[in-house]
PASEBA-1860 file (N, C-alpha, C; in nm, 3 decimals):
! residues 236
1> MTGSGQDG> -0.488/-1.985/-1.335/-0.545/-1.974/-1.201/-0.689/-2.025/-1.202 ~ -0.723/-2.105/-1.106/-0.856/-2.161/-1.099/-0.951/-2.067/-1.030 ~ -1.078/-2.100/-1.031/-1.177/-2.017/-0.964/-1.207/-2.062/-0.823 ~ -1.123/-2.148/-0.767/-1.152/-2.204/-0.635/-1.154/-2.098/-0.526 ~ -1.082/-1.984/-0.549/-1.075/-1.882/-0.446/-1.211/-1.822/-0.415 ~ -1.293/-1.799/-0.516/-1.421/-1.738/-0.492/-1.518/-1.833/-0.425 ~ -1.503/-1.962/-0.446/-1.601/-2.059/-0.399/-1.549/-2.149/-0.287 ~ -1.417/-2.165/-0.278/-1.363/-2.260/-0.183/-1.291/-2.194/-0.069
9> GAAAALFD> -1.180/-2.257/-0.025/-1.115/-2.214/0.096/-0.995/-2.123/0.077 ~ -0.966/-2.081/-0.047/-0.850/-1.995/-0.068/-0.869/-1.861/0.003 ~ -0.759/-1.801/0.044/-0.761/-1.673/0.113/-0.636/-1.596/0.077 ~ -0.639/-1.465/0.100/-0.528/-1.381/0.055/-0.489/-1.277/0.159 ~ -0.361/-1.247/0.162/-0.307/-1.135/0.239/-0.261/-1.031/0.138 ~ -0.323/-0.914/0.142/-0.293/-0.807/0.048/-0.211/-0.699/0.119 ~ -0.111/-0.646/0.053/-0.021/-0.550/0.117/0.002/-0.428/0.030 ~ -0.013/-0.310/0.091/0.044/-0.189/0.035/0.196/-0.205/0.038
17> VDGTLMDT> 0.268/-0.122/-0.036/0.414/-0.138/-0.043/0.486/-0.020/0.021 ~ 0.470/0.102/-0.032/0.539/0.218/0.024/0.494/0.244/0.168 ~ 0.589/0.241/0.260/0.558/0.269/0.400/0.507/0.150/0.478 ~ 0.468/0.044/0.406/0.418/-0.077/0.470/0.522/-0.188/0.465 ~ 0.581/-0.207/0.348/0.687/-0.306/0.330/0.823/-0.240/0.301 ~ 0.817/-0.122/0.240/0.940/-0.051/0.203/0.950/0.082/0.277 ~ 1.070/0.119/0.317/1.093/0.242/0.394/1.112/0.359/0.297 ~ 1.003/0.399/0.232/1.012/0.493/0.121/0.925/0.618/0.135
25> VQLHTVAW> 0.843/0.627/0.238/0.750/0.740/0.247/0.824/0.872/0.254 ~ 0.930/0.880/0.335/1.002/1.005/0.346/1.070/1.042/0.214 ~ 1.112/0.943/0.137/1.172/0.971/0.007/1.070/1.029/-0.089 ~ 0.950/0.971/-0.090/0.842/1.028/-0.171/0.808/1.169/-0.124 ~ 0.810/1.190/0.006/0.779/1.321/0.061/0.876/1.427/0.007 ~ 1.004/1.396/0.013/1.105/1.490/-0.036/1.089/1.514/-0.186 ~ 1.063/1.406/-0.260/1.050/1.419/-0.406/0.930/1.505/-0.445 ~ 0.815/1.483/-0.379/0.697/1.565/-0.409/0.719/1.709/-0.362
33> WEALRQSG> 0.778/1.727/-0.244/0.804/1.862/-0.191/0.890/1.941/-0.288 ~ 0.995/1.878/-0.339/1.086/1.947/-0.431/1.019/1.971/-0.566 ~ 0.941/1.876/-0.615/0.870/1.895/-0.742/0.774/2.013/-0.732 ~ 0.705/2.024/-0.620/0.614/2.136/-0.599/0.691/2.267/-0.584 ~ 0.803/2.264/-0.512/0.884/2.384/-0.494/0.934/2.435/-0.628 ~ 0.977/2.342/-0.714/1.028/2.382/-0.845/0.918/2.446/-0.930 ~ 0.794/2.412/-0.902/0.682/2.470/-0.978/0.633/2.600/-0.915 ~ 0.701/2.645/-0.809/0.664/2.771/-0.744/0.564/2.757/-0.632
41> RTVAMTDV> 0.541/2.634/-0.584/0.444/2.611/-0.477/0.516/2.572/-0.348 ~ 0.479/2.633/-0.239/0.536/2.600/-0.109/0.434/2.519/-0.030 ~ 0.468/2.395/-0.001/0.380/2.305/0.074/0.462/2.244/0.188 ~ 0.409/2.245/0.307/0.481/2.189/0.422/0.506/2.040/0.403 ~ 0.625/1.996/0.441/0.658/1.854/0.425/0.563/1.765/0.503 ~ 0.517/1.813/0.620/0.424/1.731/0.697/0.294/1.707/0.620 ~ 0.250/1.807/0.545/0.130/1.790/0.464/0.155/1.693/0.349 ~ 0.273/1.704/0.289/0.307/1.612/0.180/0.311/1.468/0.231
49> QRAVGMDG> 0.375/1.447/0.346/0.388/1.312/0.400/0.252/1.248/0.425 ~ 0.157/1.326/0.473/0.024/1.272/0.502/-0.054/1.241/0.374 ~ -0.013/1.298/0.262/-0.080/1.271/0.136/-0.019/1.155/0.060 ~ 0.105/1.118/0.095/0.169/1.004/0.028/0.087/0.878/0.054 ~ 0.070/0.801/-0.050/-0.013/0.680/-0.041/-0.133/0.690/-0.134 ~ -0.174/0.813/-0.163/-0.274/0.833/-0.267/-0.205/0.831/-0.404 ~ -0.282/0.811/-0.510/-0.222/0.823/-0.641/-0.192/0.970/-0.667 ~ -0.115/0.998/-0.775/-0.067/1.132/-0.799/-0.177/1.235/-0.813
57> THLLDALV> -0.286/1.200/-0.880/-0.395/1.295/-0.902/-0.461/1.333/-0.770 ~ -0.494/1.232/-0.688/-0.556/1.260/-0.559/-0.461/1.337/-0.468 ~ -0.332/1.303/-0.475/-0.233/1.373/-0.393/-0.228/1.521/-0.429 ~ -0.228/1.552/-0.557/-0.226/1.691/-0.599/-0.357/1.762/-0.567 ~ -0.468/1.689/-0.572/-0.596/1.747/-0.527/-0.583/1.795/-0.383 ~ -0.521/1.712/-0.299/-0.509/1.743/-0.156/-0.410/1.856/-0.130 ~ -0.301/1.859/-0.205/-0.193/1.953/-0.175/-0.204/2.085/-0.251 ~ -0.257/2.080/-0.371/-0.262/2.199/-0.456/-0.403/2.252/-0.470
65> GEDRDREG> -0.501/2.162/-0.466/-0.641/2.203/-0.478/-0.705/2.146/-0.604 ~ -0.831/2.114/-0.593/-0.901/2.054/-0.707/-0.928/2.155/-0.818 ~ -0.920/2.285/-0.784/-0.945/2.388/-0.884/-0.817/2.433/-0.955 ~ -0.707/2.361/-0.940/-0.580/2.398/-1.003/-0.589/2.381/-1.155 ~ -0.491/2.436/-1.224/-0.476/2.413/-1.367/-0.413/2.274/-1.385 ~ -0.493/2.179/-1.426/-0.446/2.040/-1.433/-0.350/2.015/-1.549 ~ -0.329/2.115/-1.634/-0.234/2.100/-1.742/-0.092/2.079/-1.689 ~ -0.071/2.125/-1.566/0.062/2.110/-1.508/0.085/1.979/-1.435
73> DKGLKAAH> -0.019/1.897/-1.422/-0.005/1.773/-1.344/0.101/1.680/-1.402 ~ 0.102/1.667/-1.533/0.197/1.574/-1.596/0.340/1.614/-1.564 ~ 0.368/1.745/-1.568/0.502/1.792/-1.537/0.539/1.770/-1.391 ~ 0.444/1.793/-1.300/0.470/1.770/-1.159/0.498/1.622/-1.130 ~ 0.420/1.535/-1.190/0.441/1.392/-1.169/0.574/1.349/-1.227 ~ 0.611/1.403/-1.345/0.739/1.369/-1.406/0.855/1.417/-1.320 ~ 0.841/1.536/-1.261/0.946/1.589/-1.174/0.961/1.501/-1.050 ~ 0.847/1.462/-0.990/0.853/1.370/-0.875/0.922/1.241/-0.913
81> DALYAQFW> 0.884/1.184/-1.026/0.940/1.055/-1.067/1.091/1.064/-1.086 ~ 1.136/1.173/-1.147/1.279/1.190/-1.171/1.356/1.207/-1.040 ~ 1.298/1.284/-0.950/1.362/1.305/-0.820/1.364/1.177/-0.737 ~ 1.253/1.105/-0.736/1.245/0.981/-0.659/1.338/0.875/-0.716 ~ 1.354/0.873/-0.848/1.440/0.772/-0.912/1.584/0.781/-0.866 ~ 1.626/0.898/-0.817/1.762/0.912/-0.766/1.789/0.823/-0.645 ~ 1.683/0.781/-0.576/1.697/0.697/-0.457/1.686/0.548/-0.488 ~ 1.654/0.511/-0.611/1.622/0.372/-0.640/1.730/0.274/-0.597
89> SRLVPLEG> 1.856/0.310/-0.616/1.964/0.216/-0.584/1.982/0.199/-0.434 ~ 1.912/0.284/-0.354/1.929/0.279/-0.208/1.802/0.239/-0.134 ~ 1.701/0.194/-0.206/1.576/0.155/-0.141/1.597/0.031/-0.054 ~ 1.537/0.033/0.064/1.550/-0.081/0.154/1.413/-0.120/0.209 ~ 1.391/-0.250/0.230/1.266/-0.293/0.293/1.268/-0.263/0.441 ~ 1.149/-0.251/0.499/1.138/-0.238/0.643/1.172/-0.371/0.711 ~ 1.220/-0.363/0.833/1.259/-0.484/0.906/1.141/-0.581/0.915 ~ 1.166/-0.705/0.879/1.066/-0.809/0.889/0.971/-0.818/0.772
97> AADLLRAC> 0.980/-0.725/0.676/0.881/-0.720/0.568/0.884/-0.846/0.482 ~ 1.001/-0.884/0.433/1.010/-1.002/0.348/0.970/-1.128/0.424 ~ 1.013/-1.138/0.549/0.978/-1.256/0.629/0.828/-1.261/0.656 ~ 0.764/-1.145/0.668/0.619/-1.141/0.687/0.547/-1.198/0.566 ~ 0.590/-1.159/0.447/0.529/-1.213/0.325/0.548/-1.364/0.317 ~ 0.667/-1.410/0.350/0.694/-1.554/0.343/0.613/-1.630/0.449 ~ 0.594/-1.570/0.565/0.514/-1.635/0.670/0.369/-1.647/0.627 ~ 0.317/-1.544/0.560/0.179/-1.552/0.509/0.167/-1.661/0.403
105> AARGLRVV> 0.264/-1.666/0.311/0.260/-1.768/0.207/0.273/-1.908/0.267 ~ 0.356/-1.922/0.369/0.376/-2.052/0.433/0.248/-2.101/0.501 ~ 0.160/-2.009/0.537/0.032/-2.045/0.598/-0.078/-2.067/0.494 ~ -0.038/-2.070/0.369/-0.131/-2.102/0.262/-0.205/-1.984/0.204 ~ -0.167/-1.862/0.241/-0.234/-1.744/0.189/-0.171/-1.698/0.058 ~ -0.254/-1.647/-0.030/-0.205/-1.588/-0.153/-0.165/-1.444/-0.125 ~ -0.037/-1.415/-0.141/0.016/-1.283/-0.109/0.012/-1.196/-0.234 ~ -0.060/-1.085/-0.227/-0.070/-0.993/-0.340/-0.033/-0.854/-0.294
113> LASSASAR> 0.055/-0.789/-0.368/0.092/-0.652/-0.339/0.000/-0.558/-0.415 ~ -0.053/-0.458/-0.344/-0.149/-0.365/-0.404/-0.097/-0.224/-0.379 ~ -0.027/-0.169/-0.477/0.045/-0.045/-0.458/-0.010/0.069/-0.542 ~ 0.003/0.191/-0.491/-0.030/0.311/-0.568/0.085/0.353/-0.658 ~ 0.196/0.282/-0.648/0.312/0.313/-0.733/0.286/0.272/-0.877 ~ 0.366/0.327/-0.967/0.361/0.283/-1.105/0.424/0.144/-1.115 ~ 0.400/0.078/-1.226/0.459/-0.055/-1.246/0.611/-0.048/-1.244 ~ 0.667/0.059/-1.299/0.812/0.074/-1.302/0.868/0.089/-1.162
121> EAEVMLRA> 0.805/0.173/-1.079/0.850/0.189/-0.941/0.833/0.060/-0.863 ~ 0.722/-0.008/-0.886/0.696/-0.133/-0.814/0.801/-0.238/-0.846 ~ 0.845/-0.241/-0.970/0.947/-0.338/-1.009/1.077/-0.315/-0.933 ~ 1.114/-0.187/-0.917/1.235/-0.154/-0.842/1.221/-0.196/-0.696 ~ 1.104/-0.168/-0.636/1.083/-0.205/-0.496/1.080/-0.356/-0.478 ~ 1.025/-0.427/-0.574/1.021/-0.573/-0.564/1.161/-0.632/-0.564 ~ 1.248/-0.576/-0.645/1.387/-0.624/-0.645/1.452/-0.600/-0.510 ~ 1.428/-0.482/-0.453/1.487/-0.451/-0.322/1.426/-0.536/-0.211
129> LDAGDAIH> 1.298/-0.566/-0.222/1.229/-0.647/-0.121/1.278/-0.790/-0.121 ~ 1.307/-0.842/-0.239/1.366/-0.976/-0.255/1.282/-1.085/-0.187 ~ 1.151/-1.083/-0.216/1.062/-1.185/-0.161/0.971/-1.241/-0.270 ~ 1.022/-1.244/-0.391/0.942/-1.290/-0.504/0.889/-1.431/-0.489 ~ 0.960/-1.513/-0.411/0.917/-1.652/-0.391/0.787/-1.660/-0.315 ~ 0.751/-1.553/-0.242/0.630/-1.556/-0.159/0.514/-1.482/-0.223 ~ 0.540/-1.410/-0.332/0.438/-1.321/-0.388/0.360/-1.388/-0.499 ~ 0.229/-1.393/-0.483/0.138/-1.455/-0.580/0.113/-1.363/-0.700
137> AVTTSDDV> 0.098/-1.232/-0.673/0.069/-1.137/-0.781/0.095/-0.995/-0.731 ~ 0.100/-0.902/-0.826/0.122/-0.761/-0.795/0.024/-0.679/-0.877 ~ -0.034/-0.577/-0.815/-0.115/-0.481/-0.888/-0.068/-0.341/-0.853 ~ -0.070/-0.251/-0.952/-0.020/-0.115/-0.935/-0.120/-0.014/-0.988 ~ -0.085/0.113/-0.977/-0.173/0.218/-1.027/-0.191/0.210/-1.178 ~ -0.096/0.146/-1.248/-0.107/0.132/-1.393/-0.219/0.036/-1.433 ~ -0.266/-0.044/-1.338/-0.366/-0.146/-1.368/-0.509/-0.098/-1.348 ~ -0.526/0.022/-1.294/-0.661/0.068/-1.257/-0.684/0.211/-1.304
145> EAGKPAPD> -0.811/0.249/-1.308/-0.846/0.385/-1.349/-0.829/0.485/-1.236 ~ -0.861/0.445/-1.114/-0.853/0.535/-0.999/-0.771/0.471/-0.889 ~ -0.675/0.548/-0.835/-0.593/0.496/-0.727/-0.655/0.522/-0.591 ~ -0.583/0.484/-0.486/-0.630/0.506/-0.350/-0.654/0.655/-0.326 ~ -0.761/0.691/-0.255/-0.846/0.609/-0.168/-0.962/0.538/-0.237 ~ -0.971/0.544/-0.369/-1.071/0.462/-0.439/-1.038/0.314/-0.416 ~ -1.137/0.226/-0.427/-1.113/0.084/-0.396/-1.053/0.004/-0.510 ~ -1.027/0.067/-0.623/-0.990/-0.007/-0.744/-0.869/-0.097/-0.728
153> VVQQALER> -0.762/-0.045/-0.663/-0.640/-0.125/-0.649/-0.665/-0.248/-0.563 ~ -0.742/-0.232/-0.455/-0.772/-0.346/-0.369/-0.862/-0.446/-0.443 ~ -0.960/-0.397/-0.515/-1.047/-0.486/-0.593/-0.968/-0.562/-0.698 ~ -0.872/-0.494/-0.761/-0.788/-0.562/-0.860/-0.702/-0.668/-0.793 ~ -0.654/-0.638/-0.672/-0.574/-0.736/-0.598/-0.658/-0.859/-0.564 ~ -0.784/-0.839/-0.527/-0.874/-0.951/-0.501/-0.890/-1.038/-0.626 ~ -0.905/-0.973/-0.740/-0.918/-1.048/-0.865/-0.792/-1.128/-0.894 ~ -0.676/-1.066/-0.870/-0.549/-1.137/-0.893/-0.535/-1.256/-0.798
161> ADVGPGRA> -0.586/-1.240/-0.677/-0.581/-1.350/-0.579/-0.690/-1.452/-0.602 ~ -0.794/-1.414/-0.677/-0.910/-1.499/-0.702/-0.981/-1.536/-0.572 ~ -1.003/-1.435/-0.488/-1.078/-1.454/-0.364/-1.180/-1.340/-0.350 ~ -1.282/-1.365/-0.270/-1.379/-1.261/-0.239/-1.330/-1.172/-0.126 ~ -1.393/-1.057/-0.104/-1.347/-0.964/-0.001/-1.349/-1.019/0.140 ~ -1.439/-1.114/0.169/-1.443/-1.174/0.301/-1.334/-1.274/0.327 ~ -1.255/-1.304/0.222/-1.146/-1.401/0.235/-1.010/-1.333/0.217 ~ -1.003/-1.207/0.258/-0.878/-1.134/0.244/-0.861/-1.034/0.357
169> VFVGDAVW> -0.736/-0.999/0.383/-0.699/-0.892/0.475/-0.602/-0.801/0.401 ~ -0.618/-0.671/0.419/-0.529/-0.574/0.355/-0.449/-0.500/0.461 ~ -0.318/-0.486/0.440/-0.230/-0.419/0.535/-0.174/-0.293/0.472 ~ -0.188/-0.180/0.542/-0.137/-0.054/0.490/-0.094/0.040/0.602 ~ -0.028/0.148/0.563/0.026/0.242/0.663/-0.046/0.375/0.666 ~ -0.139/0.400/0.572/-0.203/0.531/0.563/-0.355/0.516/0.569 ~ -0.422/0.625/0.605/-0.568/0.620/0.608/-0.624/0.590/0.470 ~ -0.551/0.630/0.364/-0.598/0.604/0.228/-0.605/0.453/0.202
177> DLRSAGKA> -0.508/0.379/0.255/-0.508/0.234/0.239/-0.632/0.173/0.303 ~ -0.661/0.217/0.424/-0.771/0.159/0.499/-0.907/0.199/0.442 ~ -0.917/0.321/0.393/-1.041/0.362/0.329/-1.063/0.285/0.200 ~ -0.956/0.262/0.126/-0.965/0.183/0.004/-1.010/0.041/0.034 ~ -0.949/-0.019/0.138/-0.987/-0.155/0.177/-1.132/-0.160/0.222 ~ -1.173/-0.061/0.302/-1.311/-0.059/0.351/-1.412/-0.049/0.239 ~ -1.384/0.034/0.140/-1.474/0.048/0.025/-1.484/-0.081/-0.054 ~ -1.377/-0.162/-0.050/-1.376/-0.290/-0.120/-1.433/-0.403/-0.035
185> GVTGLGVL> -1.469/-0.372/0.090/-1.526/-0.474/0.178/-1.424/-0.566/0.240 ~ -1.298/-0.521/0.247/-1.189/-0.604/0.297/-1.146/-0.555/0.436 ~ -1.122/-0.648/0.528/-1.069/-0.614/0.660/-0.932/-0.551/0.645 ~ -0.910/-0.436/0.710/-0.783/-0.367/0.702/-0.705/-0.371/0.831 ~ -0.573/-0.379/0.818/-0.481/-0.369/0.931/-0.386/-0.253/0.904 ~ -0.345/-0.183/1.010/-0.254/-0.072/0.995/-0.117/-0.101/1.052 ~ -0.015/-0.039/0.994/0.119/-0.037/1.052/0.162/0.110/1.060 ~ 0.248/0.141/1.156/0.284/0.280/1.183/0.412/0.323/1.113
193> TGGGYSRE> 0.467/0.240/1.027/0.599/0.265/0.968/0.597/0.372/0.860 ~ 0.478/0.414/0.813/0.474/0.524/0.718/0.503/0.657/0.785 ~ 0.473/0.665/0.914/0.505/0.783/0.992/0.409/0.899/0.978 ~ 0.311/0.890/0.890/0.223/1.002/0.866/0.098/1.003/0.952 ~ 0.064/0.887/1.010/-0.063/0.875/1.081/-0.044/0.802/1.213 ~ -0.124/0.842/1.310/-0.119/0.781/1.442/-0.202/0.653/1.445 ~ -0.183/0.576/1.552/-0.263/0.457/1.574/-0.412/0.492/1.575 ~ -0.446/0.602/1.644/-0.587/0.641/1.655/-0.646/0.678/1.520
201> ELLAAGAA> -0.569/0.745/1.436/-0.618/0.782/1.304/-0.640/0.660/1.216 ~ -0.551/0.562/1.224/-0.567/0.440/1.144/-0.688/0.360/1.192 ~ -0.708/0.353/1.322/-0.826/0.285/1.374/-0.954/0.356/1.331 ~ -0.952/0.489/1.335/-1.070/0.566/1.294/-1.099/0.548/1.145 ~ -0.995/0.520/1.066/-1.012/0.500/0.922/-1.060/0.359/0.888 ~ -1.070/0.273/0.992/-1.127/0.141/0.969/-1.038/0.023/0.999 ~ -0.916/0.048/1.050/-0.827/-0.064/1.081/-0.885/-0.150/1.192 ~ -0.882/-0.282/1.172/-0.926/-0.373/1.276/-0.823/-0.383/1.387
209> AVYRSPAE> -0.697/-0.357/1.354/-0.588/-0.357/1.450/-0.473/-0.279/1.389 ~ -0.385/-0.227/1.474/-0.270/-0.150/1.427/-0.145/-0.205/1.494 ~ -0.040/-0.221/1.417/0.087/-0.274/1.465/0.197/-0.171/1.442 ~ 0.296/-0.175/1.527/0.403/-0.077/1.516/0.480/-0.090/1.385 ~ 0.494/-0.213/1.336/0.579/-0.238/1.219/0.545/-0.373/1.158 ~ 0.596/-0.401/1.038/0.581/-0.535/0.982/0.640/-0.642/1.074 ~ 0.750/-0.607/1.140/0.814/-0.704/1.231/0.722/-0.739/1.347 ~ 0.652/-0.639/1.402/0.560/-0.669/1.511/0.442/-0.752/1.461
217> LLDRLDGS> 0.391/-0.720/1.343/0.282/-0.801/1.287/0.329/-0.945/1.266 ~ 0.451/-0.963/1.219/0.506/-1.097/1.201/0.510/-1.171/1.335 ~ 0.557/-1.104/1.439/0.567/-1.167/1.571/0.429/-1.208/1.624 ~ 0.327/-1.132/1.587/0.192/-1.156/1.639/0.098/-1.212/1.532 ~ 0.156/-1.268/1.428/0.079/-1.306/1.310/-0.032/-1.406/1.342 ~ -0.002/-1.509/1.418/-0.102/-1.613/1.442/-0.220/-1.564/1.524 ~ -0.201/-1.461/1.604/-0.311/-1.405/1.680/-0.380/-1.288/1.612 ~ -0.337/-1.257/1.491/-0.392/-1.143/1.417/-0.506/-1.189/1.326
225> PIGALARG> -0.580/-1.094/1.265/-0.681/-1.133/1.167/-0.624/-1.214/1.050 ~ -0.497/-1.192/1.017/-0.434/-1.274/0.911/-0.425/-1.418/0.958 ~ -0.384/-1.438/1.083/-0.378/-1.573/1.138/-0.514/-1.641/1.140 ~ -0.617/-1.565/1.177/-0.753/-1.620/1.176/-0.793/-1.663/1.037 ~ -0.760/-1.581/0.939/-0.792/-1.612/0.799/-0.722/-1.740/0.755 ~ -0.595/-1.755/0.794/-0.519/-1.874/0.758/-0.578/-2.000/0.820 ~ -0.645/-1.984/0.933/-0.708/-2.100/0.998/-0.850/-2.124/0.948 ~ -0.892/-2.049/0.848/-1.024/-2.070/0.790/-1.134/-1.994/0.860
233> RSPG> -1.097/-1.901/0.949/-1.196/-1.824/1.021/-1.212/-1.686/0.957 ~ -1.317/-1.615/0.994/-1.338/-1.480/0.943/-1.235/-1.387/1.005 ~ -1.177/-1.297/0.923/-1.077/-1.205/0.978/-1.138/-1.087/1.051 ~ -1.268/-1.063/1.031/-1.332/-0.945/1.086/-1.372/-0.962/1.232
END
């Protein structure tokens, strides 16, 4: 990969995966809810759903408390992973998701997936998404020290795309995605397909615009900040 992205006209479209491209947030919600229940903790599913999108440590901070006995974190994460893996053969992309990635690539953008999932989970979702021809690179929680809402995953995605923050747009479904993008200096867009956050909450978290779904963003792509970026204009 050349360094032209930092100095020239290259640009990138960065995407969260769970809830943004893949219809998986509710599956993660059930898996975390059951993992916590098995450990003797009762947490409302609505609270779990709103925490999905953060990495496991931040999620447990939010749901269990930062003063918990962290010796149990590894077991909780393993229980979630085992429960979630039962759904792997049935994972499906959201409507329009693969076509959205291909449309971005067709406009000359480097498409990078920036997920809080592990590399193993991301590989399963990539197979289900079936848009490898459009994807420039992938970054996961395994590649960084701190997951969302820290900016590390988005910053790593920028490095993989070889572009600066002003030459990228990040699309996500949760406030954690948008806060991560904002900390990295990247324009963020929201989609409502994660189901955990309202349009108003995503806008308050820093989204420049919010779309009902990947399909709606695809339909309105040329008039969106991604379209502006593809035309060589600032997305902000």
